[in-house]
C-alpha positions in Angstrom: 0.0 0.0 0.0 1.4 3.4 -0.9 0.9 6.6 1.0 -1.1 9.4 -0.5 -0.5 12.9 0.8 -3.6 15.1 1.0 -4.0 18.8 1.7 -7.1 19.6 3.8 -8.0 21.7 6.8 -10.2 18.9 8.2 -10.1 15.2 7.7 -13.2 13.1 7.9 -12.2 9.5 8.0 -14.5 6.5 8.0 -17.6 8.4 9.0 -20.5 9.5 6.7 -20.5 13.3 6.4 -23.8 15.0 6.4 -24.7 18.5 5.4 -27.0 19.9 8.0 -29.1 22.7 6.6 -31.0 25.2 8.7 -32.8 28.5 8.6 -30.6 31.3 9.6 -31.9 34.7 10.9 -29.0 36.5 9.3 -28.4 34.7 6.0 -31.8 33.1 5.3 -30.4 29.6 5.0 -27.1 28.1 6.0 -25.4 24.7 6.5 -22.7 23.0 8.5 -21.0 19.7 8.3 -21.8 16.9 10.7 -19.7 13.7 11.0 -20.9 12.4 14.4 -23.9 10.2 13.9 -25.4 6.8 14.5 -28.8 5.1 13.7 -31.1 4.0 16.5 -34.1 2.1 15.3 -35.9 4.4 12.8 -34.0 7.5 14.1 -30.8 9.1 13.0 -28.9 10.6 16.0 -26.5 13.4 15.2 -24.0 15.3 17.4 -24.2 19.0 17.3 -21.9 21.4 19.3 -24.1 22.8 22.0 -22.6 26.3 21.9 -22.5 26.4 18.1 -24.5 28.8 15.8 -26.3 26.0 14.1 -28.0 24.6 17.2 -29.2 28.1 18.2 -30.6 28.7 14.8 -32.3 25.3 14.8 -33.9 26.0 18.1 -35.2 29.3 16.8 -36.6 27.9 13.6 -37.7 24.5 14.9 -36.5 22.6 11.8 -33.5 21.5 9.8 -32.5 19.2 7.0 -30.0 16.4 6.7 -28.4 15.9 3.3 -26.1 12.9 2.5 -23.7 14.2 -0.2 -21.7 12.2 -2.6 -18.1 12.8 -3.7 -19.2 15.5 -6.2 -19.8 17.9 -3.2 -16.3 17.6 -1.6 -15.6 21.3 -2.2 -18.8 22.3 -0.4 -18.0 19.9 2.4 -14.6 21.4 2.8 -16.0 24.9 2.9 -18.8 24.0 5.4 -16.3 22.3 7.6 -13.7 25.1 7.6 -15.6 28.4 7.9 -18.0 29.6 10.6 -19.8 32.8 11.6 -17.0 33.6 14.0 -14.6 34.4 11.1 -14.7 36.5 8.0 -15.0 34.7 4.8 -12.5 35.6 2.0 
């Protein structure tokens, strides 16, 4: 097996990555990446940072979406996993 060097700000290994979409009071709609999940019966349980912007917005709106992306959305996954409301986007 040969080694492959990759360049990324975040590395998601062996976990499905979800795009969690939510209504955002400032932007209208927004998304973040989620990689902490498991299924329990007919439910999908996801881990969301309790002090993060997404959870606050979801509590306000009362709804969110889960999207399971394929490899064609790797650029969006990288953006969603690297930027937050706490920093200025380029």
